[in-house]
C-alpha positions in Angstrom: 0.0 0.0 0.0 2.8 2.4 0.7 4.1 2.0 -2.9 0.6 2.8 -4.2 0.3 5.9 -2.1 3.8 7.0 -3.2 2.7 6.7 -6.8 -0.4 8.7 -6.1 1.2 11.3 -3.9 4.5 11.9 -5.8 4.6 10.5 -9.3 1.2 11.6 -10.5 -2.1 12.0 -8.6 -4.9 10.2 -10.3 -7.5 12.2 -12.2 -10.0 9.3 -12.7 -10.5 5.6 -11.9 -8.8 4.8 -15.2 -5.6 6.2 -13.6 -5.9 4.4 -10.2 -6.9 0.9 -11.4 -3.5 0.1 -13.1 -1.7 1.2 -10.0 -3.9 -1.0 -7.7 -3.3 -4.0 -10.0 0.5 -3.3 -10.2 0.7 -3.0 -6.4 -1.2 -6.2 -5.8 0.9 -8.2 -8.3 4.2 -6.8 -7.0 3.4 -7.5 -3.4 2.3 -11.0 -4.3 5.6 -11.7 -6.1 7.6 -10.3 -3.2 5.7 -12.3 -0.6 6.2 -15.5 -2.6 9.9 -14.9 -2.9 10.8 -13.3 0.4 7.9 -14.2 2.7 5.4 -11.9 4.4 7.1 -11.2 7.7 7.3 -7.5 8.6 10.4 -5.5 7.8 10.5 -4.2 11.4 9.9 -6.7 14.2 9.5 -6.5 17.9 7.8 -3.1 18.2 4.8 -3.2 20.5 3.2 0.3 20.6 1.7 1.4 23.9 -2.1 1.1 23.5 -2.7 4.5 25.2 -0.2 6.4 23.0 -3.0 8.8 21.9 -3.0 10.3 25.3 0.5 11.6 24.6 -0.6 13.4 21.4 0.9 16.8 22.4 4.2 15.1 23.1 4.2 13.4 19.7 3.3 16.7 18.0 6.4 18.3 19.5 8.4 15.3 18.1 7.0 16.1 14.7 8.2 19.7 15.0 11.6 18.5 16.1 11.8 16.2 13.0 10.6 19.0 10.8 13.5 21.2 12.1 15.9 18.3 11.4 14.5 18.1 7.9 15.1 21.8 7.3 18.6 21.4 8.6 19.2 18.6 6.1 17.9 20.8 3.3 20.3 23.6 4.3 23.2 21.1 4.5 22.3 19.7 1.1 22.3 23.2 -0.4 25.6 24.0 1.3 27.1 20.7 -0.1 25.9 21.5 -3.6 27.6 25.0 -3.4 30.8 23.5 -2.1 31.1 21.0 -4.9 30.2 23.7 -7.4 33.1 25.8 -5.9 35.5 22.8 -6.2 34.5 22.4 -9.9 35.1 26.1 -10.5 38.6 25.7 -8.9 39.4 23.0 -11.4 38.6 19.8 -9.5 37.0 17.4 -12.1 33.4 16.4 -11.6 34.2 12.7 -11.6 36.4 13.1 -8.5 33.6 14.5 -6.4 32.0 11.1 -5.6 35.4 9.8 -4.6 35.8 12.7 -2.2 32.4 12.0 -0.7 33.2 8.3 -0.4 36.4 9.1 1.4 34.6 11.2 3.9 32.1 8.4 4.5 34.9 5.9 5.0 36.6 8.2 7.5 33.4 8.8 9.5 32.3 5.2 9.5 35.7 3.5 9.7 37.9 5.8 11.9 35.0 7.7 13.5 33.3 4.5 14.6 29.9 5.4 13.1 29.3 2.1 11.4 25.5 2.4 11.8 25.5 5.1 9.2 26.3 2.6 6.4 23.3 1.2 4.5 22.4 -2.2 5.9 18.9 -2.6 4.6 16.5 -2.3 7.6 19.0 -3.8 10.0 20.4 -0.5 11.3 17.0 1.1 11.4 15.6 -1.9 13.2 18.4 -1.6 15.8 17.4 2.0 16.5 13.8 1.1 16.7 14.3 -1.9 19.0 17.1 -0.7 21.2 16.3 3.1 21.3 16.6 3.1 25.1 20.1 1.5 25.0 21.8 4.2 23.0 23.2 7.2 24.9 21.7 10.6 24.1 25.1 11.9 22.9 25.5 8.9 20.6 22.1 9.5 19.1 22.8 13.2 18.6 26.1 12.5 16.9 24.5 9.8 14.6 21.8 12.3 13.6 24.2 15.2 12.9 26.8 13.1 11.0 24.1 11.3 9.0 22.7 14.6 7.9 26.1 15.9 6.8 27.2 12.7 5.1 23.9 12.3 3.2 24.0 15.9 2.1 27.6 15.6 0.9 26.9 12.3 -1.0 23.9 13.9 -2.7 25.9 17.0 -3.6 28.8 15.0 -5.0 26.5 13.0 -7.3 27.0 9.9 -5.2 23.2 9.5 -4.6 21.8 6.2 -3.3 18.3 7.6 -2.5 16.8 9.6 0.4 14.2 7.2 1.8 16.5 5.1 3.9 18.6 8.0 5.2 15.4 9.9 6.1 14.1 6.9 8.1 17.5 6.7 9.9 17.6 10.4 10.7 14.1 10.3 12.0 14.8 7.2 14.1 17.8 8.8 15.7 15.9 12.0 16.4 12.9 10.2 17.7 15.0 8.0 20.0 16.8 11.0 21.3 13.6 12.9 21.8 11.9 9.9 23.4 14.7 9.5 26.0 14.8 13.2 26.9 11.0 13.4 27.1 10.8 10.3 29.2 13.3 11.6 31.7 11.5 14.9 31.9 8.2 13.2 32.4 9.6 10.8 35.0 10.8 13.8 37.0 7.2 15.0 37.0 5.9 11.6 38.0 4.4 10.9 34.5 5.0 7.7 32.5 5.4 8.0 28.7 5.7 5.5 25.9 9.2 4.0 25.5 11.7 5.6 23.3 11.2 2.8 20.8 7.7 4.2 19.9 9.1 7.7 19.5 11.9 6.4 17.3 9.4 4.6 15.0 7.2 7.7 14.7 10.2 9.9 14.3 11.4 7.8 11.3 8.0 8.3 9.6 7.9 12.0 10.4 11.4 12.7 9.0 10.6 10.6 5.9 7.4 12.7 5.4 9.1 16.0 5.8 12.3 15.3 3.8 10.5 13.7 0.8 7.2 15.5 1.3 5.2 12.3 1.4 3.0 12.5 4.5 0.3 10.0 3.5 2.9 7.5 2.2 4.8 7.8 5.6 1.7 7.0 7.6 0.9 3.9 5.6 4.6 2.8 5.4 5.1 2.8 9.2 1.9 0.8 9.7 3.0 -1.7 7.0 6.6 -2.0 8.3 5.3 -2.9 11.8 2.6 -5.1 10.3 -0.1 -3.1 12.1 0.9 -4.3 15.5 -1.3 -1.7 17.2 -3.3 1.0 15.3 -3.5 3.1 18.5 -0.3 4.8 17.3 -2.2 6.1 14.2 -3.4 9.3 15.7 0.0 10.4 17.3 1.6 9.3 14.0 -0.6 11.4 11.8 -0.2 14.4 14.2 3.6 14.1 14.3 3.9 13.8 10.5 1.6 16.8 9.9 3.7 19.0 12.3 6.9 17.7 10.7 5.9 18.7 7.2 4.5 22.0 8.2 7.6 22.9 10.4 9.9 22.0 7.6 8.1 24.1 5.1 7.8 27.0 7.6 11.6 27.0 8.2 12.5 26.7 4.6 10.3 29.7 3.8 12.3 31.7 6.2 9.6 31.7 8.9 6.8 32.9 6.6 3.4 31.5 7.6 1.4 30.0 4.8 -1.0 27.9 6.8 -1.7 24.2 6.4 -2.8 24.4 2.7 -1.1 22.2 0.1 0.0 23.7 -3.2 2.0 22.1 -6.0 2.7 19.1 -3.9 3.7 16.9 -6.8 6.2 19.5 -8.2 7.7 20.1 -4.8 8.0 16.4 -3.9 9.7 15.6 -7.2 12.1 18.4 -6.7 13.0 17.3 -3.2 13.3 13.5 -4.0 15.5 14.2 -7.1 17.9 16.2 -4.7 18.2 19.2 -7.1 20.6 21.9 -6.1 19.3 25.3 -5.0 20.7 26.7 -8.3 18.8 24.3 -10.5 15.5 24.1 -8.6 14.0 27.4 -9.8 14.8 26.5 -13.5 13.1 23.2 -13.0 10.0 24.8 -11.5 9.8 27.2 -14.4 9.9 24.4 -16.9 7.3 22.5 -14.9 5.0 25.5 -14.9 5.4 26.0 -18.6 4.2 22.5 -19.2 1.4 22.5 -16.6 -1.4 24.3 -18.5 -4.4 23.4 -16.3 -2.5 24.2 -13.0 -3.6 21.1 -11.2 -0.2 20.2 -9.8 0.6 17.6 -12.4 1.8 17.4 -16.0 -0.3 15.1 -18.2 1.0 13.3 -21.2 -1.0 15.6 -23.4 0.5 18.7 -21.7 4.0 17.3 -22.1 3.4 16.4 -25.8 2.1 19.9 -26.5 5.2 21.4 -24.8 7.6 19.3 -26.8 5.7 20.1 -30.0 6.0 23.9 -29.3 9.6 23.5 -28.5 10.2 21.6 -31.8 8.5 24.3 -33.7 10.7 27.0 -32.2 13.8 25.0 -32.9 12.7 24.5 -36.5 12.1 28.2 -36.9 15.5 29.0 -35.6 17.1 26.6 -38.0 15.2 28.1 -40.9 16.4 31.6 -40.0 20.0 30.4 -39.8 
């Protein structure tokens, strides 16, 4: 289901049942093949959400704001990394060396720095954060969060991109575990019992994924699927945290300008963020998108794209004739 919602939320929102039926069928067939080959066990095991988590709704909402701030920090780091590599290229460092420089930095951080959890290990490293969130020290979690943000931004800026979904989950899990530990200690001092840090790590992973990739609905469904729906009482805190994460991220990236909770051009924005465009290229991409999108519904249809290509071809032909 998460794949279906991703296709609907990011790639192209459906305009009729003719659009949604092929996606439903593709999702069902793909999931069936995966379950036949790999089994149907959940990717994340051992999480048992507290059945009264909805009582902690305000605390989870603050977690969402924290994850949104981390997402905005990642966006700033990504833009800074892009600018740094553009500067290196202007100074004569060949573009093909940039991924090697980023790889060397990752090797130093993970090998000599001891941050082996930062390497991609499927869901194993995220699982470890989810299941053993209470066993990591707060300082370790903070360092993992900061270094992961920096390394992911550097890798993306260098062209060494392996995707942002897994890093986003990891960042959110680190931030959620850290927040859960600190909130738990503060509540304990007041004589209040909160959900374990494991719950906050799981919700934090989904909140960071939603704000970094701008896929709030996909993030809600994904967490419930990853945990095999162990307890749907987490749904309300999850939705609230994701909402605040996305809104906080957008608020900070707009320089503190309030726009409310309305959604505009979600598809264009999501595609821009997922593709990890630099700050320099993003405005040009948005202008091209706007020139193709004639009906202003947030998506570019095949007809709109064909019309745009046709007009572009006519202009090129006229230029050749004049020459």
